[in-house]
N, C-alpha and C positions, 0 to 999 in steps of 0.2 A: 525524353526528359522525365525524371522521376516526379511523381505527383506530390505536391506539397501537403503536409499534414499540419494543421493549425491547432496549437495547444494553448489553452488559457492558463496563465500562471498568476496566482494570488500573491502579490508582493508583500502583503502584511500578515501579521499574526505569528510570525516566527520569532525565535529568541534573538536572532542576529540582525533583524531589521530588513527593510526593503533593498538596501544596497547589495546584500548578499544574494538575495533572490534574483536581482537584476543581473549581477555579475555571473551567477550560475546560468541564467538564460543566455547571456552573451557567449559564454563558453560552449553552451549547447548549440547555438547557432553556428559557431565555428566548426564544431564536430559533425553536425548533421545537416548536410546541404538541403535535405528535403523538408526541413523544419521551418515553420512560421510560428510566431508567438503573439498572443494578446496579453498584455501586462495590465492587471487590474490594481489600481491604487491611485495615489496622488499624481496628477499629470505633471506638475512642476518637478517633483522629485524624480519621477521616471524619466522625463525629458532630459534633465541634467545628467543623470547617471548614464543614460544611453549615449549622450554626446561625449561624455568623458571616456567612455569605453569604445567609442567609434563603432557602435552597433549599426548593422545594415537596416536602416529604417524602412526600406521597401519590404522587409520581412517582419516588421514589428508594428503592432497596433497597440494603442494606449486606451484603456477603458477607465475613464474617470470615476473614482470612488473615494470620496473624502473620509468616509467612516472606517472604523476598525473594530473587529471583534477580538476580545481578549480571552484569556483562559479563565477569567473570573465571571464571564457572562453566562447567564442561565440560557440554555439552548432554546427553550420555548419563547422566552421573552425576546431574545436576540432576533429570532426569526421575524418578529413583527416590528420591533423597535429600531433595528439596525439595518434596514433595507438599503441604506446608502453605503454599507460596508463593502470592502473589496471582495470579501468572500461571497456575500449574498448577491451582489451585482454580477459576480462571476457565475454563480449558479443560474441566475435568471438568464444571462446571455447564453449559457450552455443549453438551457431548455429551449430558447427561442431561435437560436441560429444553427442551422444545419451544418455550416462549414466548420464549426468548432468541434473537433474530435473528442476532446476530453479536457480535464482540469486537474491542476496540481495545486495543493494548498498545504501549508504547515500549521494551519489554525486550529482552534478549539475542536477537539474530536467530537464532542457532543453536538456542537452546532453543525459540523460537517454531516453527521448522521441524520440529524433532524432536517437539515436543508435538502439532503439527498432524497429523503422520503417525500418532502414537499414538492420539489422541483423535478425529480427524475424517476420516480417510481410508478408514474401513471395512475390510472383510476383504482388499481388494485392495492395501492399503498404497500408494495412488497417490502418485507423486512430485509434490509441490506446486511451484508457481513463484511468484515474487514479482514482481508487475507494478506499474510506475509509469505513471500516466496523466498525460502532460505536454502543455502547450499547443503546438500546431503553428503554423508560420509562416503557412500558408495558411488558418488558421482551424480550429476543431475541435481534436481531440486525437489524440495518438499513444500507443499502449500499448507501452511498452518492457518486454520480458520475455525473459529473467529478469534481475533486478537484484541477485541475491545469494543466492538459495536454494540453487542448485547451481552451484558454480564449475567443476567438471569434468564436462563433458557428453559424450554420444554423439549421433550424428545422429538416432536415433529419439527421444531425449529432447527435442531441439530441435523435432522435428516435433510431438511431444506438446505442447510449450509453445506452438507456433503455434496449435494447435487451442484451447487454453485462452484465449489472448489474443484470438482471433477470436470465441469465444463471449462473452467479456466485452464486447467492442465492439458485438456484436449486441444483447446484453441491456441494456447500460447506455446506449448512445447510438443504438440503433435502426439501425445500419448493416447493411443486409441482407447484403452480401457484402464484409466487411472485406478491404482490400488488405494482404497479408502480405509484408513485406520481410525479407531476411536481412542482418544487419550484416556488412560485409566491407570490405576495403581497396581495393576497386575495384568498379565497377558491372558489369563484364563477367562472364559466367558462369564463366570459368575462374579468376577471382581468389579469393584467400582462403587461409587455412591449411588443414591437413588436415581439421579438423572442418567448416569452411565448405564445402569441396569435396565432402565426403561428404553434407552436409545438403542442398545445393542440388538434386540430382536427386530426393531424397525429396519435397521441397516441390513441385517442378515437376510430379511425377507424381501428386500427391495431388489428386484431383478435388474433394475437399471444401474445398480451400483456394483462395483467389484470390491466387495467388503472383505477385508483380510483379518478382521478381529480387533481385539484390544491391543494398544501399543503403550508400553510403559514410558515414563519420562526419560529414562536412560537411552531409549531407542528412538526418541522423537525425531532426531535428524540423522538416523542411521541409514536411511534410504530404503527401509522395509516397507514404506508406503509412500505414495505420491501426494496424498491428501490426508492430513491429520486433523480430525474434527474434535472440537471442544467448545465449551462456553467461553464467552469473551473474557471473563475474569481469569480462568485458568490459562487461556491462550496468551493473555497479556503478560502473565507471570512467566510463562515459558519463554516468551520472547525476551523479556528483560533479564531473566536469570542467564539465558544463553549469551546475551550481549555482555553482561557483567563478567561472566566467567571467561569468555573469549578475550575481553579487554584485559583482565587480570593476567591471563597466561601470556598474551602478547607483550604486555608491559614488563613482566618478569624476564621474558626471553631477551627483550631489547636491553634491559638493564644489565643482564649478564653479558651480552655482547659488547656493550660499552665498557664494562668493567674489565673484561678479558682481552678486548681488542680483536675478538675472533670474527673474521670476515664471514666464515661459514654460518656462524650463529646469527650474525646480522642478516644474512640472506634468508635464513630460516624465518626470522621474525618478520621480514618484509613479505615473505611468501604467505605466512599465516595471516598477516594483516590484509593482504589482497583477497584471501578466502573468507575471513570471518569478521571483517570490520562491518558489522551489521548497520552501523550508523551511516555508512557511505553507500550501502546497497541500493538505496532508493526509499520506497515507502510502502505503506499498506494499500492494497488495491481494494476499492470498495466494489463489492459484487452485488448483483441484484438490481442494478440501476440501468436506465436506458442508454447512458453514455458512461465511459470510464472516468472515475475520479480516483486519484492517488493521494492519500493522506501521508505526506512526508513528516518526519519527526520535527518537532518544534526547534530542535537544536541543529537542524540540517545546515550544512555548509555548502559552499559552491559545488564541490564534487558530488555531494548527495543530490543536488538539484540536477546536475548533468545526468547522473545515473537514473534519476526518476524520469527525466525526459526520455532516456533510452528505453526504459520500461514501457512508457506510453507508446513510443514508436514501434516497439516490438508487438504490442497489442494491435496496432494499426496494420503492421506488415502481415501479421498472421490472421487478420480479420477476426479477431476475438469477438465473440457475440455478447453484447451487453443488452439483453432483451428480457423484459419481465413477464412476458405473456404466459410462459410455462413455469413460472417460479412462484406462484401464489402459495402463501402459507397462512393458516389461520392463527 
């Protein structure tokens, strides 16, 4: 019998409310027989939703948490004033209970990062990075890191993020020597802003990294690198522009298909949606923590929850290492 993997799901904080998160958990339980879930939130709400959905309660735990963190909460204040929230009770449980493999939340990104440092980074207080694993043009995937955890970076921090991203691609996809690229405005070694120019020689001299040089935005998802390193501000913009462009193209294709009645174009649109619907791919994986945390989008629907659970189970199946002892950065 396959060993159970228990994942904690924060039912609050998302745009669509607890019902969507619980329905996503129910669908994930149907899809993945090795899954167990701990649902953090209002017991009465969770109990009612579970009953309505006919969820297998022998695989469901309810973690009572009456409070909620919103997108308007200040991270530092929330960390001390909202300890009864579904997110922070989830983090506390993740820290204390060995049987909990990881956590999924759609909540406030700033609070997620701050809580991860507080509960899951150990005595070294390692700086975490938020990684998005996106489909690449040449096949496979590209890990974009950072996508919003740290918007103002130094060159050593980007070097640290490069190591975290490379470790993820080794553990999750079996890539022995992940190619690491540095996001810049030109492929030449001398291109880029001050941060990029300072980071380039660090990555180039790092014998533990397979550095392939600068990567322009047009080639961000070409497949020319397995890990694309940048500060959180640039990475977040790459992620959102990519999603917006993909959504626009898919929408235009589907409109044309409906207007012309073309079955072939409709199939093309469906195929593109399956490849590039970033909103349903899952979420950002927090790296540099003792246990995996996936920050799903606030607008995540049921399918995104299922896919995020799939990502977490993939990490468990491939024994991805979430260990901070070798990832200290000043």
